[in-house]
C-alpha positions in Angstrom: 0.0 0.0 0.0 1.3 3.4 -1.0 0.0 4.9 2.2 2.2 8.1 2.1 0.3 9.3 -1.0 -3.1 8.3 0.6 -2.2 10.1 3.9 -1.1 13.2 2.0 -4.3 13.4 0.0 -6.3 13.0 3.3 -4.3 15.7 4.9 -4.9 18.0 2.0 -8.6 17.3 2.1 -9.2 18.0 5.8 -6.6 20.8 6.6 -5.6 24.0 5.0 -2.3 24.4 3.1 -0.8 26.5 5.9 -2.2 24.4 8.7 0.1 23.1 11.5 -1.9 19.9 11.4 -1.2 19.1 7.7 2.2 17.5 8.3 1.1 15.4 11.3 -1.8 13.9 9.3 0.3 13.3 6.3 2.9 11.4 8.4 0.7 8.9 10.2 -0.2 5.6 8.5 -3.8 5.5 9.7 -4.4 2.1 8.2 -2.1 0.6 10.7 -4.4 1.8 13.5 -7.5 0.0 12.0 -6.4 -3.3 10.6 -9.9 -4.7 11.3 -13.2 -2.9 11.6 -17.0 -3.4 11.5 -19.4 -2.5 8.8 -23.1 -3.1 8.5 -24.6 -5.0 5.5 -27.9 -4.3 3.8 -29.8 -6.0 6.7 -28.1 -3.9 9.3 -26.0 -6.8 10.6 -22.5 -6.1 11.8 -19.9 -7.8 9.6 -16.2 -8.1 10.2 -13.8 -6.5 7.7 -10.1 -7.3 7.6 -7.6 -5.1 5.7 -5.4 -7.9 4.6 -8.3 -9.5 2.8 -8.9 -6.5 0.6 -6.0 -3.9 0.6 -7.9 -1.6 -1.7 -10.9 -1.4 0.6 -8.5 -1.0 3.6 -6.9 2.0 2.0 -10.2 3.5 1.0 -11.6 3.0 4.5 -8.5 4.3 6.3 -7.8 7.4 4.2 -11.3 8.7 3.6 -12.9 11.2 5.9 -15.3 9.1 7.8 -15.4 7.3 11.2 -14.6 3.7 11.3 -16.3 1.5 13.9 -13.8 -0.8 15.6 -15.8 -2.1 18.5 -19.5 -3.1 18.9 -20.8 -3.9 22.3 -18.0 -5.7 24.1 -16.4 -7.1 21.0 -13.4 -5.4 19.3 -12.9 -6.2 15.6 -9.3 -7.3 16.4 -10.6 -10.0 18.6 -13.5 -11.2 16.5 -13.9 -14.4 14.4 -15.1 -14.2 10.7 -18.6 -15.4 11.6 -19.1 -13.1 14.6 -22.0 -10.7 14.2 -22.2 -8.6 17.4 -25.4 -6.9 18.5 -25.6 -3.5 20.1 -24.2 -0.1 19.8 -20.7 0.9 18.7 -18.4 1.3 21.7 -15.2 2.5 20.0 -14.2 3.9 16.6 -11.5 5.7 14.7 -13.0 9.2 14.5 -13.2 10.9 11.1 -10.0 12.9 10.6 -11.7 16.2 9.8 -13.5 16.1 13.2 -10.2 15.2 14.9 -8.5 18.2 13.4 -11.4 20.5 14.5 -11.2 19.2 18.1 -7.5 19.7 18.2 -7.9 23.2 16.9 -10.6 23.9 19.6 -8.0 22.6 22.1 -5.3 25.1 21.1 -2.4 22.8 21.8 0.9 24.4 22.3 4.6 23.5 22.5 5.6 22.2 25.9 2.1 22.2 27.3 1.0 18.8 28.8 -1.9 17.5 26.8 -4.5 14.8 27.6 -6.3 13.0 24.8 -9.4 11.7 26.6 -10.7 8.7 24.7 -7.9 6.8 23.0 -10.0 4.9 20.6 -7.9 3.7 17.7 -5.1 6.2 18.6 -5.4 8.7 15.7 -5.8 11.9 17.7 -3.0 10.8 20.0 -0.7 10.2 17.0 -1.4 13.5 15.4 -0.9 15.4 18.7 2.3 13.6 19.4 3.6 14.5 15.9 2.6 18.1 16.4 3.9 18.9 20.0 6.2 15.9 20.8 5.1 12.6 22.3 6.7 13.4 25.7 3.9 16.1 26.2 1.1 13.7 25.3 -1.0 11.4 27.5 -3.8 9.3 26.1 -6.6 7.9 28.4 -9.3 5.3 27.9 -11.4 3.1 30.1 -10.6 0.0 27.9 -7.3 -1.7 28.5 -7.3 -3.3 25.1 -7.6 0.1 23.4 -4.7 1.7 25.3 -2.5 -1.4 24.8 -3.2 -1.7 21.1 -2.6 2.0 20.5 0.6 1.9 22.5 2.0 -1.0 20.4 0.9 0.4 17.1 2.1 3.9 17.8 5.4 2.6 19.1 5.9 0.8 15.7 5.6 4.3 14.1 8.2 5.7 16.5 5.6 7.5 18.6 5.8 7.0 22.4 3.2 9.0 24.4 2.0 8.0 27.8 -1.1 5.8 28.2 -3.5 5.6 31.1 -6.3 3.0 31.5 -9.0 4.4 33.9 -12.6 5.5 34.1 -12.4 9.2 33.6 -15.7 9.7 35.3 -14.1 8.4 38.5 -10.4 9.5 38.4 -8.0 11.2 36.1 -4.4 11.0 37.2 -2.0 13.9 36.5 -2.4 17.6 35.6 -2.7 19.0 32.1 -2.7 22.4 30.4 -4.8 21.1 27.6 -7.5 18.5 27.5 -9.4 17.4 24.4 -12.2 14.8 24.8 -13.5 12.7 21.9 -16.1 11.1 24.1 -19.2 12.8 25.4 -18.5 13.6 29.0 -21.5 13.5 31.4 -22.3 16.9 33.0 -22.5 16.7 36.8 -20.4 14.4 39.1 -18.9 12.4 36.2 -17.2 15.6 34.9 -15.5 16.5 38.2 -12.4 14.3 37.8 -11.7 15.8 34.4 -12.1 19.3 35.6 -9.8 18.6 38.6 -7.1 17.4 36.2 -7.2 20.6 34.2 -4.5 23.0 35.5 -5.5 26.6 36.3 -5.1 28.6 33.1 -5.6 25.4 31.1 -8.1 24.8 28.3 -10.6 22.1 27.6 -12.5 21.1 24.5 -15.2 18.5 24.9 -18.7 17.5 23.9 -21.3 17.1 26.7 -22.8 13.6 26.8 -26.2 13.1 25.0 -25.7 16.4 23.1 -23.8 17.5 20.1 -22.5 20.6 21.9 -18.8 21.3 21.8 -17.9 23.3 24.9 -14.5 25.0 25.2 -13.2 27.1 28.0 -10.3 28.2 30.2 -10.0 27.2 33.9 -9.9 30.1 36.3 -8.2 30.1 39.7 -11.6 29.6 41.5 -12.0 26.3 39.7 -14.6 27.5 37.2 -14.1 26.8 33.5 -15.4 29.7 31.5 -15.9 29.7 27.7 -18.5 29.1 25.0 -20.5 26.6 23.2 -18.7 26.6 19.9 -20.6 27.2 16.6 -19.7 23.7 15.7 -21.1 20.3 16.5 -19.9 16.7 17.0 -21.6 13.4 17.7 -19.3 11.4 20.0 -20.0 8.2 21.9 -20.9 8.6 25.6 -18.3 7.7 28.2 -18.7 4.2 29.5 -17.5 2.7 32.8 -17.6 -1.0 31.7 -17.2 -3.2 28.7 -20.5 -2.0 27.2 -23.2 0.7 27.8 -26.0 -0.1 30.3 -29.0 -1.8 28.7 -31.4 0.5 26.9 -34.8 1.2 28.4 -36.1 -1.9 26.4 -39.4 -2.4 28.2 -40.2 1.3 28.1 -39.4 1.4 24.3 -41.7 -1.6 23.8 -44.5 0.3 25.7 -43.8 3.4 23.6 -44.1 1.4 20.3 -47.4 -0.3 21.1 -49.0 1.5 24.1 -52.2 3.6 24.2 -51.2 6.8 25.8 -53.0 8.6 28.6 -52.8 11.6 26.3 -53.7 11.4 22.7 -53.3 14.3 20.4 -52.4 15.4 16.8 -48.9 16.8 16.6 -48.2 20.1 15.0 -45.0 19.2 13.1 -43.9 16.2 11.0 -42.3 13.2 12.7 -38.6 13.9 13.1 -35.7 11.5 13.8 -34.6 13.2 17.0 -31.1 11.5 17.1 -30.3 13.1 13.7 -31.7 16.5 14.6 -28.6 17.4 16.7 -29.6 20.9 17.9 -33.1 19.8 18.8 -31.8 16.8 20.6 -29.3 18.9 22.5 -32.0 21.4 23.7 -34.2 18.4 24.7 -31.3 17.2 26.9 -31.1 20.7 28.5 -34.9 20.8 29.2 -35.5 17.1 29.9 -32.3 15.4 30.7 -32.0 11.7 30.1 -34.4 11.3 27.2 -33.7 8.5 24.7 -35.1 8.3 21.2 -35.7 5.8 18.4 -36.9 6.2 14.9 -38.2 3.8 12.2 -39.9 3.8 8.9 -42.3 1.3 7.3 -42.8 2.3 3.7 -44.0 5.9 4.0 -45.0 5.6 7.6 -42.6 7.3 10.0 -42.6 6.6 13.7 -40.5 8.3 16.5 -40.5 7.3 20.1 -39.1 9.0 23.2 -38.6 7.5 26.6 -37.3 8.7 29.9 -36.0 6.8 33.0 -38.8 8.3 35.1 -41.3 6.2 33.1 -42.4 8.8 30.6 -42.9 7.8 27.0 -44.2 9.2 23.7 -44.9 7.9 20.2 -45.6 10.0 17.1 -46.7 8.2 13.9 -47.6 9.7 10.5 -47.4 9.2 6.8 -44.6 11.2 5.2 -44.9 14.8 6.5 -48.5 14.7 7.6 -49.4 15.8 11.2 -48.7 12.8 13.4 -50.9 10.9 15.8 -49.2 11.3 19.2 -49.6 9.1 22.3 -47.9 10.0 25.6 -47.7 8.5 29.0 -46.0 8.9 32.3 -45.2 12.0 34.4 -43.7 14.1 31.6 -45.3 15.0 28.2 -42.1 14.3 26.2 -43.5 15.0 22.7 -45.1 18.2 24.0 -41.7 19.4 25.2 -40.2 18.4 21.8 -42.8 20.4 20.0 -42.2 23.4 22.2 -38.6 23.3 21.2 -39.5 23.0 17.5 -41.8 26.0 17.8 -39.1 28.1 19.2 -36.8 27.0 16.4 -39.4 27.9 13.8 -40.3 31.2 15.4 -36.8 32.5 16.1 -34.9 30.7 13.3 -32.4 29.1 15.8 -32.1 27.8 19.3 -30.0 29.6 21.9 -27.4 26.9 22.3 -24.7 27.5 19.7 -22.6 30.5 20.6 -23.9 30.5 24.2 -21.7 31.5 27.1 -20.7 28.5 29.1 -19.5 28.3 32.7 -18.6 24.9 34.2 -18.4 24.9 38.0 -16.2 22.5 39.9 -19.2 20.3 40.7 -19.5 19.5 37.0 -22.6 21.5 36.3 -22.6 23.3 32.9 -24.3 26.7 33.1 -25.4 28.1 29.7 -26.7 31.6 28.9 -27.4 33.6 25.9 -29.3 36.9 26.1 -32.1 36.4 28.5 -32.1 32.6 28.1 -30.6 30.4 30.8 -30.1 26.6 30.9 -28.0 24.1 32.6 -26.8 20.5 32.3 -25.9 18.2 35.2 -27.8 19.8 38.0 -30.6 17.2 38.0 
């Protein structure tokens, strides 16, 4: 494989000609970080792919600007057999390079400044950062011992030797860092405290907040607050996890939402939306109704969206194409009503007040947001 040309083309595509990140991207053989990966077939089944079986597909996968799933549920592609078909959600990936570059830019890495890459994954961000500022200044952390070990071995073969830590960042983050970039969605509240404690006064963090697409950046003040903004940029990172897999979804509640007759039956105002793909709406819903989970399916021209909440609330909206949906809701919160309130604000004002909002993260991990007269928070419930 002529990976140097492929890496050079990738670097040209996702950076500017004068970018300080162009050379690091062009110098890393990304295919060596993802020798195996998962893809879904036409039926949605996860299928193992091996680079050595198809070098052309390997090069195309590694040097195109997309994310590559390397772990589904508890099964990493490196450890899978040919006939394995894991079920569940992706739990690790090699993030698309353009997003890696954007997060590194948000982090504003500098020469000689200790840097923490939170979420090792396949090791790409760690490699680029080490090429840019020197591996002795770079530490990479992940909850999964296989990920840190594999990245350590593969980067060492490239002559890159950063430090690696295996730990649950929501419980403990060893060390002190001037810059932190997280490519996992950190939970607002108590789970964010260890990361904030590891950020040195005067240091900068760039992270998404779990269950949202919001990229929050800020500088740590001497009182422990991190003050900054919600960037006018978005990212969809996996949530942090504390074990081999994510906790089970609210399966029984989703089943009720799919088939139940709600206590409240109405006709919705707006067409059915796939909430998980409507990133700004989903993010605002997490601010107003933290913990909501969503699902979406189509059957011909019939579109159905469901929302559930750990407190037992659920909602289902069903319609043909863009017709007003029939809505069923149950439980203590009217989830679809809250979603429509958010959509009304978006339609009325042309935007939601999230992107560009002022952000202040207090040492307890609560993210306080404000923009004009609007106030919101994450992690205080």
